[in-house]
C-alpha angles and dihedrals in degrees: 000000000000123000090249092056090056092057117080128208114276112245110233121192115208106207144157145106121334113274096012089118109265097142092038088056091054090044089059089052097048094030093233134128103229092139093066090057095051120097106263090347091286121124107248099192139007114280130179135215125204107215110191127207094251091058090044091057092047094048095044114042086170088079090068094048095044127074093246112129107204120217096156116099092221136285137291106216120200115202111204137188112253101262122097094239091076092045086058097073102147144191130186110298098020145317122001088222119082090196137005134211108211107203115209125177102232089213094055104031124195113357127186093269090047088055090050091052091048089053092053093045089050094048092046091044090230112168111232144177126208123239102206094207135195098034086148088072093063107110111262095005114156121212107209104167091185089070124073115250095253092050091045093053092048093049098049118124112272096253093049092046092050092049091047093050093047092053093040095053091045088056092046088056093048092050089049089056087056090054100261131120110210142173143164108298095243091057095056124093099169112045092186090069104040136040112238118230118203114191109215148150121226087196100054096023091233109152094014094110089050090050091053091046090054091051091050094047094048092046094051096043103041110017106050095109094043092052097056108122115246127214100242123067111242130176150149127246111234106182146324116249131187123217122174092341091308121116116224126188116216113208146158120238104208100173141023132000128300128197136196110266092025115138115236132193116221122196126227130205097270093052097259122123140225120210121213140164123238109241098173124023120191131175129207112257117242110271090354142102096224130088131226127205115257137185091206136010132193126213139289099046147113117256143192113203133188111200125215094233134037111259138179099238125182119216115244094031122135123241135188141178113284117231102171088277099122099148092046091051093046089054091047095048092044089056091045099045116010098040092046090055097041092052088062095054128096133201089253132022147095129315118249128197127179140172096246143010092255091052090048094050091048091051092050091052093052094043089053090053089052090049091239111147121223124207102177137018138184146165118241138026123353104256144177092278089059091049090052091052092048090047090056087054091058090072095040101043124341091208088069095048089103136107119202121197127193113206092337136115131232112240120234095251091053091049089055094047094049093053112107094014131105090240115126121211116196120184129175139161094220119063099217092050090050092051092045091054092045093051090047091050093049092049091050092045091048089050090050092050092048089049091052090051090048094051095040108176089345122098129183115232147148117212128195111214112233098210093183087066107060104143097173126010097208149346083073110357112225119191144144127265136173120222103236093179140345128019132296123210133178115274091032115141121233134211133175127238091273093057094254115149111247102178145258126306106240100177140007123206130190119183090349093306128108113244133190096221141013123205138198115310097018120127110211144161119243132191119217119184118219094021128123106202097193095050104033102035099037094109098030127099101173138033126205141194110283101212131168124256089250092053091047092052091047092052092047090053091050101045091139090074093058131085121236091259092048088051089053090052091047090052091050093046091050090052091050095042112016118206111258 
């Protein structure tokens, strides 16, 4: 076997913010128009492109003129949606990707999703280069493809060059804030110390040969040991697709050789395995989106597999060739999957669901950075088990009575069970939006809890007396009121608009049932011992919270906790009964 045959294709993840041109960049490499077929021009699912050596040499003449000696058989590019979860495709011991191209629109710079991707690349220690895309949109920029990129940048009109440099140096500063030194690729001598930036345009193809040359150079210089082909077939499940009532599993084989009729072991979330035989084995065509049947495939490559038996397979899970070593594989997968997840869990915390293992792991990384504890995780729909776990949190800590779901649905039973509870379900298809909403919810919930502590048994309210509903005049008085603003609870003290004490609310009823609180807009009946409605409320229209001077002062010092209507009540109460 030749040396070249022992080296597999490097796996290159193309990642970055939505609409910064990831798929367009790959389109310019494979000369296709995938972007036009995507919903809204945004990649909906992961796709992969096999990019063989022959195409590499055609697309990058610089390889022939440079001193790079190529041993790699090409590249396997993975095109991902913008969010970090898809960047976080993993295998045992680190990232699935050998290299990454981080696509950044030079005109927009680092966006929230770009920052997420940078975090994941940093945590996984994935080497990456930056494709500084859309240089053609710089005002006055000229696209002379006969010139090399360095020469082209240096010979731009003055206004275009100034605008380029302004945007370039802004980005250099932003990357520095994320802990990376970076520079234009032709200014770097040691690529282990600085991130290379390659200005380019997916539209005009300017800079694309230089980008490919950088990938080739880095692969040959730094990845030779990593790219040696192992004996055992190893891969990662991407997703399950259905075509003409047949389920296909799309996957990436990142090591070894795999044959039709081989048995493979696939991990699940708790570290157990399922064993299945490959009935149909198909490999992605070079530069294409279609698959062709194969008897044998060699890593690294994109696959479509039909299994002999139906199986409940979770996206993102690792698989490997099965050699009657079930217990050994169970131990290996448990360490790889189950132990990794369990080490991220706390005794208390929120519930997290995601559409794949990679998404879940990415979420856990970001939640840890936000100091948000997690008690339970899972892959798939939000279900009744998740509701039960969140319900238990209601009694422990209301701030944790929340379930977040990335790119997943809530099943009908769970929707029914959550109705009428204080459990919050937050679902999003973009990670940073999900985290933003979660942080906002937790801040609001924390504020609400602090406010409850502040008020104690006191509540601020304004009641309108419904004089047509006096059910008992005295011993105790029972009559109707409408909550004009605020919240009424049992044991609250009442006063009229002259500051006269009226009494204490013993019981609250709504629709003939006792309730523990009544809120704005509700019409209720209250019982007040020691009150004579006819004599004491004859000239009154409204009742207010009768709070102590100390409580009044405390509330005035903590106005930020109160709503605008509560502030109005507080103002009225302080006018009726000024703090001493």
